[in-house]
Short mmCIF file of the C-alpha atoms (twelve columns), coordinates in Angstrom:
data_MODEL
# 
_entry.id   MODEL 
# 
loop_
_atom_site.group_PDB 
_atom_site.id 
_atom_site.type_symbol 
_atom_site.label_atom_id 
_atom_site.label_alt_id 
_atom_site.label_comp_id 
_atom_site.label_asym_id 
_atom_site.label_seq_id 
_atom_site.Cartn_x 
_atom_site.Cartn_y 
_atom_site.Cartn_z 
_atom_site.pdbx_PDB_model_num 
ATOM 1   C CA . MET A 1   58.712 7.962   36.513 1 
ATOM 2   C CA . TYR A 2   58.663 7.101   32.798 1 
ATOM 3   C CA . ALA A 3   59.739 10.643  31.918 1 
ATOM 4   C CA . TRP A 4   62.653 10.328  34.354 1 
ATOM 5   C CA . ILE A 5   63.731 7.025   32.751 1 
ATOM 6   C CA . TRP A 6   63.400 8.565   29.269 1 
ATOM 7   C CA . ARG A 7   65.569 11.536  30.285 1 
ATOM 8   C CA . LYS A 8   68.249 9.304   31.848 1 
ATOM 9   C CA . LEU A 9   68.667 7.005   28.840 1 
ATOM 10  C CA . PRO A 10  71.748 7.981   26.787 1 
ATOM 11  C CA . PHE A 11  72.523 8.417   23.046 1 
ATOM 12  C CA . GLY A 12  69.619 10.567  21.855 1 
ATOM 13  C CA . THR A 13  66.347 9.289   20.445 1 
ATOM 14  C CA . PRO A 14  67.715 6.088   18.809 1 
ATOM 15  C CA . GLY A 15  69.528 5.134   22.015 1 
ATOM 16  C CA . LYS A 16  66.454 5.904   24.092 1 
ATOM 17  C CA . LEU A 17  64.256 3.704   21.878 1 
ATOM 18  C CA . ILE A 18  66.743 0.809   21.983 1 
ATOM 19  C CA . GLY A 19  67.249 1.286   25.725 1 
ATOM 20  C CA . SER A 20  63.490 1.315   26.308 1 
ATOM 21  C CA . LEU A 21  63.086 -1.916  24.324 1 
ATOM 22  C CA . LEU A 22  65.908 -3.535  26.311 1 
ATOM 23  C CA . ILE A 23  64.328 -2.499  29.617 1 
ATOM 24  C CA . VAL A 24  60.889 -3.802  28.598 1 
ATOM 25  C CA . THR A 25  62.377 -7.061  27.268 1 
ATOM 26  C CA . SER A 26  64.401 -7.536  30.447 1 
ATOM 27  C CA . LEU A 27  61.369 -6.973  32.645 1 
ATOM 28  C CA . LEU A 28  59.252 -9.394  30.608 1 
ATOM 29  C CA . ALA A 29  62.005 -12.047 30.754 1 
ATOM 30  C CA . LEU A 30  62.326 -11.553 34.516 1 
ATOM 31  C CA . LEU A 31  58.573 -11.996 34.960 1 
ATOM 32  C CA . TRP A 32  58.333 -14.976 32.577 1 
ATOM 33  C CA . TYR A 33  61.332 -16.971 33.838 1 
ATOM 34  C CA . VAL A 34  61.557 -15.989 37.523 1 
ATOM 35  C CA . VAL A 35  58.413 -14.440 38.999 1 
ATOM 36  C CA . PHE A 36  55.701 -16.489 37.267 1 
ATOM 37  C CA . PRO A 37  57.341 -19.906 37.904 1 
ATOM 38  C CA . TRP A 38  57.821 -18.923 41.547 1 
ATOM 39  C CA . ALA A 39  54.194 -17.792 41.939 1 
ATOM 40  C CA . GLU A 40  52.545 -20.667 40.022 1 
ATOM 41  C CA . PRO A 41  52.365 -23.137 42.949 1 
ATOM 42  C CA . LEU A 42  50.774 -20.424 45.086 1 
ATOM 43  C CA . LEU A 43  47.910 -19.799 42.634 1 
ATOM 44  C CA . PRO A 44  44.727 -21.920 42.828 1 
ATOM 45  C CA . PHE A 45  44.196 -22.440 39.082 1 
ATOM 46  C CA . ASP A 46  45.111 -26.164 39.140 1 
ATOM 47  C CA . ASP A 47  43.365 -26.928 42.435 1 
ATOM 48  C CA . VAL A 48  40.208 -28.496 40.984 1 
ATOM 49  C CA . GLN A 49  38.164 -30.747 43.253 1 
ATOM 50  C CA . VAL A 50  35.187 -32.629 41.872 1 
ATOM 51  C CA . THR A 51  33.083 -34.347 44.503 1 
ATOM 52  C CA . GLN A 52  30.330 -36.928 44.245 1 
ATOM 53  C CA . GLU A 53  27.168 -37.058 46.357 1 
ATOM 54  C CA . GLY A 54  29.176 -38.317 49.321 1 
ATOM 55  C CA . GLY A 55  31.311 -35.211 49.236 1 
ATOM 56  C CA . VAL A 56  34.605 -37.086 49.030 1 
ATOM 57  C CA . PRO A 57  36.625 -36.607 45.830 1 
ATOM 58  C CA . GLY A 58  36.949 -39.835 43.858 1 
ATOM 59  C CA . ASP A 59  34.336 -41.821 45.769 1 
ATOM 60  C CA . PRO A 60  32.245 -43.942 43.390 1 
ATOM 61  C CA . VAL A 61  28.478 -43.586 43.375 1 
ATOM 62  C CA . ASP A 62  26.308 -46.741 43.611 1 
ATOM 63  C CA . GLY A 63  25.064 -47.859 40.205 1 
ATOM 64  C CA . GLU A 64  27.860 -46.048 38.396 1 
ATOM 65  C CA . PRO A 65  29.383 -48.059 35.542 1 
ATOM 66  C CA . GLY A 66  32.592 -49.738 36.592 1 
ATOM 67  C CA . VAL A 67  31.547 -50.179 40.227 1 
ATOM 68  C CA . ASP A 68  31.166 -53.771 41.419 1 
ATOM 69  C CA . GLY A 69  31.849 -55.120 37.929 1 
ATOM 70  C CA . ASP A 70  28.692 -53.753 36.329 1 
ATOM 71  C CA . ASP A 71  30.460 -52.083 33.428 1 
ATOM 72  C CA . PRO A 72  28.075 -52.324 30.433 1 
ATOM 73  C CA . ASN A 73  30.996 -52.293 28.017 1 
ATOM 74  C CA . LEU A 74  32.222 -55.591 29.422 1 
ATOM 75  C CA . ASP A 75  28.811 -57.270 29.058 1 
ATOM 76  C CA . GLY A 76  28.532 -56.475 25.347 1 
ATOM 77  C CA . GLU A 77  25.734 -53.998 25.923 1 
ATOM 78  C CA . SER A 78  25.643 -50.497 24.565 1 
ATOM 79  C CA . PRO A 79  27.162 -47.956 26.918 1 
ATOM 80  C CA . GLY A 80  23.926 -46.313 28.138 1 
ATOM 81  C CA . ASP A 81  25.483 -43.654 30.280 1 
ATOM 82  C CA . GLY A 82  22.310 -41.603 30.618 1 
ATOM 83  C CA . HIS A 83  23.600 -39.090 28.116 1 
ATOM 84  C CA . ASP A 84  22.077 -40.523 24.973 1 
ATOM 85  C CA . LEU A 85  21.300 -37.985 22.296 1 
ATOM 86  C CA . PRO A 86  17.640 -37.691 21.278 1 
ATOM 87  C CA . TYR A 87  18.558 -37.488 17.593 1 
ATOM 88  C CA . ASP A 88  20.518 -39.473 15.038 1 
ATOM 89  C CA . THR A 89  24.120 -38.407 14.562 1 
ATOM 90  C CA . ASP A 90  24.951 -40.933 11.844 1 
ATOM 91  C CA . ARG A 91  23.380 -38.914 9.062  1 
ATOM 92  C CA . ASN A 92  22.731 -35.260 8.505  1 
ATOM 93  C CA . ASN A 93  19.009 -34.392 8.518  1 
ATOM 94  C CA . THR A 94  19.419 -30.739 7.652  1 
ATOM 95  C CA . PRO A 95  18.185 -29.545 4.263  1 
ATOM 96  C CA . PRO A 96  20.816 -28.550 1.730  1 
ATOM 97  C CA . PRO A 97  21.720 -24.865 1.730  1 
ATOM 98  C CA . SER A 98  19.833 -22.635 -0.655 1 
ATOM 99  C CA . PRO A 99  21.811 -21.567 -3.720 1 
ATOM 100 C CA . THR A 100 23.244 -18.084 -3.684 1 
ATOM 101 C CA . ARG A 101 22.113 -15.691 -6.336 1 
# 
């Protein structure tokens, strides 16, 4: 097929190279501006569903901050979200790098 297209393009080698580039550019533009926008709603890449223990997306879990007014940020407490780091992030505890020789 590609050999047939190459043989049918006019104006010798320079014309064939320019014609090939025009065909490739046209196909890429057709895909980018017509085919991909048409197919995007049909693809499942944006269909993300995160469920809680109840299995219903967006349902709050009992004891979760913000449910029933128990947000620790509103009480002046530290936001203990259960993801506290077991090390200090305020200062760097790593030794200085060894000098290069």
